[in-house]
N, C-alpha and C positions, 0 to 999 in steps of 0.2 A: 242508491236506493236506500230508503229509510229502513231501519231495523224493524223487525216484526214486533208490534206492541204487545204488551201483556193483556189478559182478558179484561174487558171494560167492566167498570164498577156497576153494581145494581143501584137503582134509584136515581139514575142520572139521565137527562134527556138526550140520549144518543149512546155511543157514536153512530153515525149513519153507515160507516164502514169500519170494520175492525176485524183483526184476525186474533185467534187464540194462541198464546204462547207464554206459559207461565215460567219458562226457563229464564235464568238470569242472563245478563249480557255476557257473551263469550269473553274469555280472558284476553284475547288479543285485541279486543275492542273497548277495553275498560277506560281508555282515555276519552272515548266518545261520551256524549251525554244524552240524557232524556230531557228534551227541551219543549216547554210549552210556548206556543206562538199565539198571542191573542191578536184578533183581527187578521187571522191568517188567510182569510178569503178576500181581502182587500188588495189593492194595487201593490203597495210596498210589502205588506205582510206575506202575500203569495210568493213574491220573489225571495223573501227570507226562507219560507218553507222549502222552496226548490233548492236554494243553496245549501241549507242544512241537510236536507235529504241526500243531495249529491255528495256531501261530505261524510255520510254514513251514520248521522245521528238518528236517534229515535225521536220523531217529532209528533207532537199532539197539537191540534188546532182547536181553539174556541173562537166563535164568531156569531154574532146575532143575525147576520146576513141582511142587516138593514141596507147597507150599500156594498156589501161584499158579494162574491159569486161562488157558489159551491163548485162550479166547474173549474175554478182556478186552483183547487186543492187536489193533489194526486189521490187516486182512489185508494191507495194503500195506507194513506195517513188517517188515523182515527180523528174524527171530527165531532165536536159537540156544539149544538146550537145554544150556547149559554150567553146570556146578557149580563154584563158585569154590573149593571145598575142593581141587580138583585143577587147575582152570583150564585143562584141556586144550583147545587150539585158540584160547585167548583172544587171544594176540598176533597171530595171523593175522586175526582179526576186526578188532582195533584197526587194523592196518596196512591191510587191504584197504578198509575203509570210511573211511579217513583220519580217524579219530576225533580230535576236538579237545578235548572235555571229557567228563567222566563225572559222572553223578548216580548215587549208590550207595545203593540201597534194599534190596538183597538181604540177608536175614538172618532170624533167628528172634526173636520178640518176646513170648513168654509168660513172665511173671515166675515163676509157679509152676512151669512146666515147666523153667525154667532152674535152679531149685533141685534138681529131680529129676534133671536131665541137664546138669550143668555142662560137662562135656567136649564135649558136642554144641554147646552154645552158644558155647564158645570156638573150637571148629573152624569153625563156620558164620560167626560174626560177626567174630572176631578174625583167625584164620588166613585165612579167605576174603578179608578186607580186605587183608591183607598180600600175598596172591597177586595181587590186583587191582592194588595199588600197584606191585608188582615188574613186572608186565606193562606197566603204564603207563610206568614208568621206562625199560624196555627199548626202547620205541618212541618215547619223547619226548613223552608227553602230560602236561601240567602244569596242568590246570584240573580241580578236584575239588570236588563238593558231597556232603557226607556226611550221611546220615540218623542223627542221634544222638537222644538222649532226655533228658527231665528226670529219668528214673530215675537218672541219674549223680549227682544231688544227694542221693540217699538221703532221709533225713528232715531237711529243711532247718531251720536255726535261725531263719531269717527269711523271711517271706511278706508280699507277693509276692516271688517269687524273681528275683534279678538274676543276670546271667552271672558275676559275681565271687563268688557264693555257693560255699562250700567244697563240693567234690564228694566225697561219701562214700557210694558205692553200698552197698546192703544185700542185694543178690542178684547171682547170676552174670550175669544179663542186663545189669544196670547196669554191672558191671565189664567185660563183654565189649565194651561200647560206649566206655567211658571209656578202655580200653586203646587203642582205635583212635584216639581223640582225641590221646592221648599220642604214638602212632606217627606220626600226621600232623605234630605239632609237631616231633618229632625228624627226620623225613624232610625237612621243609622246611628244616632247618638245613643240609642237604647240598646243596641246589639253590635258589639265590636267585631262580630263575624259577618255581618251583613255587608255585601259589596254591590255597588251599582254604578252604572254610567248613564248620564243624561246626554243624548246626542241631538244637537240642534241642527236640524236640516235646513238647507237653503232650497232652491227649486229642483225638485226631482223630475227627471225626464227619461224617456226611452222605454225600452221593453227588453225582455229576455232575447239574447242574441239569436237563438235558434227559432224564435217566434212562437213558442208554446204558450206563453202568458204575456199579458200586457195591461194596458190602462183602459179601464171601462168604468166611467163614473156617470151617474145620472142624478142631478144635472152635471154636465161637464163644464168645468171652469178653468182648467189648466190650458195655458196658451198653446203648447204644441199640438195636443189632440184637437183643440178647437180649430186651429189652422188646417190640420189634416182632414178633418171632417168637412171643412169648407172646400178644400181642394177636390174632395171626392163628390161634392155636390150635395152633401147632407145638410148643409146650411147655405143660405143665400150669400152671406158674407160674414167676415169676422170683424169684430170691433176692437180697436185698440183704445186704451183709456188715456188720452192726452198725447200730444205730440209737440208740446211747448215747454218741455223740461229743460233744465240747464245741462244738457248732455250734447254730444257731438251731432246726433241726428234728431234730438228733441224728444226721444222716447226713453222710458225708464230702462235702467240697467240692472240686470239680476245675475245671480250665479247659478248655472245649471249644472247638476251632477247626475250622471247616468245611474239608474236605479240599481244596476248590478254593482257598480262601485260603492254605492251607498250601503248595500247589504254586505259587501266585502268588509267594509269598515265595521259593521256590527259583529261579524264573525271574528275579526281581529281583536275587537274590544272585549267580547265575551271570553275568548281564549286567554286574554291578559289579566282578567280580574282575579286578584288574590283576595282571600278573606279580609274583610274590613276596608278594602280600597274603595275610593270614590273618585270617579273620573267624569269630566265634562269636556266635550269636544264639539267644535264646529265641523260640520260635514259639507264640504263644497269643493270646488276646484281652485278657488282663489283668483278666478278671473271673471270679469264682468262682461255680459253680453246684452246688447240693447234689444228691445222688442223688435225694432226694424231689422236688426241682424238675424233674428229668429225667423222673421217672415221671409227674408231673402234665402235663408237656408232651406226652408220648406219648399220654396219655388225651385231651388236647384235640385233638391232630392227627388221631388215628384215630377218635375217637368210640366206641371199643370198651372193653369190660371188660378190666381188666389185673390178674389175680390176682398178688399179691406176698407173699412170705414173708420173714421176717427170720431171717437166719442169724447165726452167730458172726462176730466180727471176724476179718479176715485178718491174720496176723502182719506187722507192719511197715508197715501202712497208716497214713499220716499223716492227721490229721483234716482239714487244709486244705492245699491244694497248687494254687497258680496262679501265673501268670507276671507278671513285670514285662517287658513287651514294648517298652519305650521305646527301647532301644538301636537296634534295627533301624529304628524310625521316625525317630529322630534322625539316623542315618547314611545311610539309603537312602530314607527317605520312605514306607516300607511300613507298613501296618497292616491288620488284618483288616477286611473289608467286611461280613461277615455276623456280626452280634453278637446276633441274635435266636435264641434256642434253638429256638423253634417252626419257624423257617425251616430250621434245620439238620435237625430231625427230619422235617419235611415232605419234604425232598429224599431222605432215606433211605427214608421211607415210600413215596414214588413209585417208587423202585427195587424195593422188595419187592412192591408190588402188581403190577408187570409181570414180576418175577422171583421168585416165591414160593419157588422151590427154588434161588435163586441162578443161577449160570451153567449149571445143568443143564437149565433150561427158559427 
């Protein structure tokens, strides 16, 4: 359970739920931290909030709720509906909750949408991150974990991908994240106590194992929930984008990592950050899975029919994209624990069975 937060600040839009407790953190819990989670109402951010709360940290969430869900945040966690594009009231939140570290998940993450709305992506992902870092600098917060993406690699020359692979994004989403990585590097040059980690995700999948929170996007573009929605009859069919790639079954190969493993890596990295350290890691399982293998897994787990259509390739989709995740294992001892695709799908399926309409029900 999260620690009881201090009294919320005046002049800030929220929190919607908050408890009064001006007392300092008890002596026996001083190793724990006051952590701000941006985008904490989203898919990945909400799993981070759960993990941090379960670990006893005092967690504060900001989210503009554009695509997040208030129901994904525990009621005892103070929540502020702050939009990082303006960041109004953010410094007051940071100061009043004595924030010591930030996990930054807030942002937009649809590749196709970024092509159609590049300015929106740069405003949300890049400018929003600048505003956050500026507020942190103003109040002296120097620990930062950033949600980056393997999309910064573009179409890599070498697979599996290592962190030293040249980063050549092929869409505004990838660029919006890579710009933040560069900003972090430059900002760190001005403050030798500022520490950060840029974590490059591959394909995140699954839901909390006990089924309390899960994946609920609108529109939904991720393969596994699209397939599960199709199996439930919420879609007439699912479309796969191309079956003529140079792979064993003709479909694209990707690296699927369970969301709880992903967040476990965040917690491990945050604990490891010493003042002035900079870390960059790929987060994946290190194994490739084809789209067709995912389809067969969903069929096995659900036992339901799954009508699938084959569409045209999407421009810029690499045939094979998966991580070399050895660096984080070698340096911090972390590796994904859930490597079985059926187990990932089962956790997502359990969520959809109890929440067929997502957080609406």
